[in-house]
MIGU-591006 format. One record per residue: residue number from 1; x negated, z, y negated of N, C-alpha, C in turn. Coordinates in steps of 0.05 Angstrom, whole numbers, plus 32768, in hexadecimal, padded with zeros to 4 digits. Example, Ala and Ser with C-alpha at 12.3 -4.5 7.8 and 13.67 -1.06 7.14 Angstrom:
2
   num    n.X    n.Z    n.Y   ca.X   ca.Z   ca.Y    c.X    c.Z    c.Y
     1   7EF8   809C   8072   7F0A   809C   805A   7EF8   809C   8042
     2   7EFF   808E   802D   7EEF   808F   8015   7EFE   809D   7FFF
REM end
This chain:
123
   num    n.X    n.Z    n.Y   ca.X   ca.Z   ca.Y    c.X    c.Z    c.Y
     1   81E2   80E4   7ECF   81E4   80ED   7EFB   81C6   80E6   7EFA
     2   81C3   80FE   7F0D   81B9   80FC   7F13   81A9   80F1   7F37
     3   8194   80E1   7F35   8193   80C7   7F4B   8188   80DF   7F6B
     4   8196   80CE   7F7A   8184   80DB   7F97   816A   80CC   7F97
     5   8166   80DC   7FB4   8144   80D4   7FB3   8140   80B4   7FBF
     6   8156   80A6   7FC6   8158   808A   7FD7   815C   8075   7FB7
     7   816F   807E   7FA5   8179   8076   7F90   815A   8079   7F7B
     8   814E   808C   7F77   8136   8094   7F69   811F   8076   7F6F
     9   811C   8079   7F87   810B   8067   7F93   8112   8045   7F9B
    10   8128   803C   7F91   812A   802A   7F85   8127   8022   7F73
    11   812C   8039   7F64   812B   802B   7F47   810A   802B   7F3F
    12   8100   803E   7F43   80DD   803E   7F4F   80D2   802D   7F54
    13   80DA   801C   7F60   80D3   8000   7F73   80DD   7FE7   7F63
    14   80F4   7FE5   7F53   80F9   7FD0   7F48   80EF   7FD1   7F2C
    15   80E7   7FEB   7F21   80D7   7FF1   7F07   80BF   7FE8   7F0C
    16   80B4   7FE9   7F22   809A   7FE0   7F2B   8098   7FBF   7F2C
    17   80A9   7FB5   7F34   80A7   7F98   7F34   80AD   7F8A   7F1A
    18   80C7   7F99   7F0C   80C0   7F93   7EEC   80AF   7F8D   7EE4
    19   8099   7FA2   7EEC   8085   7FAE   7ECD   8071   7F96   7EDD
    20   8067   7F99   7EF6   8050   7F78   7F00   8057   7F64   7EFF
    21   8079   7F59   7EF4   8076   7F41   7EF3   807E   7F35   7ED8
    22   807E   7F49   7EC5   8080   7F3E   7EA3   8067   7F28   7EA1
    23   8072   7F15   7E96   8065   7EFF   7E87   804A   7F0C   7E7D
    24   8056   7F24   7E6E   8034   7F24   7E63   801A   7F28   7E78
    25   8025   7F35   7E8C   800A   7F32   7EA2   8007   7F12   7EB7
    26   8013   7EFB   7EAD   801B   7EEE   7EB8   7FF2   7EE2   7EBE
    27   7FEA   7EDB   7ED5   7FE0   7ED6   7EDB   7FEB   7ECE   7EFD
    28   7FD3   7EC1   7F05   7FD9   7EB9   7F26   7FE4   7EC9   7F3D
    29   7FDF   7EE6   7F30   7FE0   7EFD   7F44   7FFF   7F02   7F37
    30   8011   7F01   7F27   802A   7F04   7F20   803E   7EF4   7F2E
    31   804C   7F08   7F37   8067   7EFF   7F4C   8076   7EF2   7F3E
    32   8081   7EDD   7F4A   8090   7EC3   7F40   80A7   7ECE   7F40
    33   80C1   7EC7   7F31   80DB   7ED3   7F2E   80E0   7ECD   7F46
    34   80DF   7EBF   7F51   80F4   7EB2   7F6E   80E8   7ED6   7F7F
    35   80CB   7ED7   7F7D   80BF   7EF2   7F96   80CE   7F07   7F8A
    36   80D0   7F0E   7F77   80E2   7F1F   7F69   80FA   7F23   7F65
    37   810A   7F11   7F6B   811E   7F15   7F71   812D   7F18   7F87
    38   8119   7F02   7F9D   811A   7F12   7FB4   8112   7F31   7FBD
    39   810E   7F34   7FB7   80FD   7F51   7FB5   811B   7F69   7FAC
    40   811C   7F68   7F98   8131   7F74   7F8A   8158   7F6E   7FA5
    41   8154   7F54   7FAA   816C   7F59   7FB7   816E   7F5F   7FD1
    42   8155   7F5F   7FE3   8155   7F6E   7FFA   8150   7F8E   7FEE
    43   8145   7F93   7FE2   8146   7FB6   7FDB   8160   7FBC   7FD4
    44   816E   7FAD   7FC1   8184   7FC1   7FBD   819C   7FBD   7FD4
    45   8192   7FA4   7FE7   81A6   7FA8   8002   81A0   7FC1   800C
    46   818A   7FC5   8016   817D   7FDA   802A   8189   7FF4   8018
    47   8181   7FF0   800A   818C   800A   7FF7   81A6   8011   8002
    48   81C1   7FFF   8002   81D5   7FFE   7FFE   81D0   8004   8021
    49   81CF   7FFB   8036   81CE   8002   8059   81BD   8024   805B
    50   81A6   8024   804C   81A1   803B   805B   818E   804A   804B
    51   8176   805E   8058   816B   8068   8044   814D   804E   8039
    52   814B   805A   801E   8132   8051   8014   811F   805E   800A
    53   8109   8061   800E   80F7   8068   8005   80E8   805E   7FEC
    54   80D2   8073   7FE5   80C5   806A   7FCA   80AA   8053   7FD0
    55   80A6   803F   7FCC   8090   802D   7FD7   8072   803D   7FD4
    56   8061   8032   7FE0   8046   8041   7FE6   8037   802F   7FC9
    57   803D   8011   7FCB   8030   7FFE   7FB4   803F   7FE8   7FB9
    58   8045   7FE4   7FA3   8048   7FC5   7F93   8039   7FB5   7F85
    59   8034   7FA2   7F8D   801C   7F91   7F8E   8029   7F71   7F8E
    60   8015   7F5F   7F82   801D   7F45   7F84   8004   7F36   7F88
    61   8002   7F21   7F98   7FEC   7F13   7FA1   7FFA   7EF8   7FA0
    62   7FE8   7EE6   7F8C   7FEC   7EC8   7F8A   800D   7EC3   7F89
    63   8014   7ED2   7F78   8031   7EC8   7F7A   8043   7EDD   7F81
    64   8035   7EE6   7F9C   8047   7EF3   7FB6   8053   7F08   7FA7
    65   8065   7F1D   7FAF   806A   7F3B   7FAA   806A   7F49   7FC8
    66   8055   7F60   7FC5   8056   7F6B   7FD8   805C   7F88   7FCD
    67   806E   7F95   7FEB   8077   7FAC   7FEC   806C   7FBB   7FFF
    68   805C   7FDB   7FFB   804D   7FE6   801A   8060   7FFB   8010
    69   8065   8000   802E   8075   8024   803F   8060   8028   804B
    70   8050   8038   8047   8039   8042   8060   803F   8063   8062
    71   8042   8068   807E   8043   8083   808B   8020   8085   8094
    72   8026   80A1   80A8   8008   809E   80AF   7FFD   8091   80C4
    73   8016   8080   80D9   800A   8079   80F4   801B   8061   80EC
    74   802E   8052   80D9   8038   803B   80D6   803F   802F   80B2
    75   803D   8018   80AC   8037   800B   809E   804C   7FF0   80A2
    76   805A   7FEE   8088   8068   7FD5   807E   8070   7FC9   8068
    77   806E   7FAD   8070   8069   7FA0   8056   8083   7F92   804D
    78   808F   7F93   8031   809A   7F7E   802D   8096   7F66   8021
    79   808E   7F4D   802E   8087   7F33   8016   8094   7F21   8015
    80   8095   7F20   7FF8   80AD   7F0F   7FF1   809C   7EFB   7FE1
    81   809E   7EDE   7FE6   8089   7EC9   7FE5   8091   7EBA   7FCB
    82   807E   7EB0   7FC3   807E   7E9D   7F9F   8092   7E8E   7FAA
    83   8094   7E80   7FBC   80AC   7E66   7FBF   80BD   7E6C   7FCD
    84   80CC   7E53   7FCD   80E1   7E59   7FD8   80EB   7E5E   7FF6
    85   80D2   7E6E   8004   80D7   7E72   801E   80DD   7E98   801F
    86   80EA   7E95   8038   80F8   7EB5   8038   80E3   7EC9   803F
    87   80F1   7EE0   802C   80DA   7EF4   8038   80DE   7EFE   8057
    88   80C3   7F18   8051   80BA   7F14   806E   80B3   7F39   8072
    89   80B4   7F41   808A   80A1   7F66   808D   8093   7F65   80A0
    90   807E   7F6B   809C   8068   7F74   80AB   8064   7F89   80B6
    91   8064   7F92   80D0   8068   7FB1   80D2   8046   7FB2   80DF
    92   803A   7FC7   80D7   801F   7FCC   80E9   802E   7FEC   80F5
    93   801D   7FF1   810E   8017   800F   8113   7FF6   8011   8117
    94   7FF4   802C   810E   7FDA   8029   8108   7FC9   8049   8113
    95   7FB3   8041   811A   7FA4   8059   812A   7F94   8062   810D
    96   7F8E   8075   80FA   7F84   8073   80EE   7F80   8063   80DA
    97   7F6D   8047   80CD   7F70   8038   80C1   7F75   8021   80CD
    98   7F6E   801A   80E7   7F74   8004   80EE   7F91   8007   8103
    99   7F8F   7FE9   80FE   7FB1   7FDC   8103   7FB1   7FE2   8126
   100   7FBF   7FE7   8139   7FB8   7FE6   815C   7FD2   7FD3   815A
   101   7FE6   7FD0   8152   8003   7FB1   8157   8008   7FB3   8138
   102   8014   7F95   813A   8022   7F89   8125   8039   7F7D   8125
   103   803F   7F6F   8113   805B   7F5E   811B   8065   7F51   80FD
   104   8066   7F36   80FE   807A   7F34   80E2   8086   7F25   80F0
   105   80A3   7F2E   80E4   80B5   7F20   80E2   80C1   7F0F   80CD
   106   80CA   7EF7   80CF   80D6   7EE4   80B9   80F2   7EE3   80B2
   107   80F4   7EDC   8096   8114   7ED6   8096   8124   7EFA   8096
   108   8118   7F0A   8088   8120   7F24   8088   8140   7F28   8077
   109   814A   7F39   807A   8161   7F3F   8073   8160   7F57   8066
   110   8172   7F6B   8058   817A   7F80   804F   8177   7F8E   8060
   111   8188   7F8B   8079   818D   7F9A   8089   816E   7FAB   809F
   112   8160   7F90   80A8   8143   7F89   80B8   8133   7F9E   809C
   113   812C   7F9B   8085   811D   7FAF   8079   812D   7FC5   807B
   114   8143   7FC5   8074   814E   7FEC   8079   8142   7FFC   8095
   115   8147   7FE1   80A9   8139   7FEF   80C9   8120   7FF4   80C1
   116   810F   7FDE   80B7   80F1   7FE4   80B3   80EB   8000   80A5
   117   80F0   7FFF   808D   80F6   801D   807E   80FC   803C   8092
   118   8110   8037   809F   8115   804C   80B5   80F8   8047   80C3
   119   80F0   8031   80D4   80E9   803C   80E2   80C5   803F   80E3
   120   80BC   8039   80C7   80A2   8049   80B5   80A8   8067   80B7
   121   80BA   8071   80A7   80C2   808D   80A6   80C4   809D   80BF
   122   80CA   8094   80D0   80CA   809D   80F0   80B1   80AA   80FF
   123   80AF   80BF   8108   809A   80CD   8110   8088   80B7   812D
REM end
């Protein structure tokens, strides 16, 4: 079965989450199981709702999981905390490498993630 671009993007992001969440990589930056689970749930939901594109970067920091989608003038980061706090989305409008405006949305859903990804790919 041939995967569409959105399904391929989902599989690539999920594979990267699995890779960086491996116990063999376990250090203070390894994302917690909670962070990985929250990200998977939101990503699968966003995939069902609308277009999902390949992430620019999937990284971990102090147990949190951060997934970035970057365009020339916009950036979106899904932040999945290491603890039981709800995920957040950070949006930036960029002028070169400098943010001209930013917004943090807490307690996000798959719909808000799908909307944020759609926003970042709009010209």
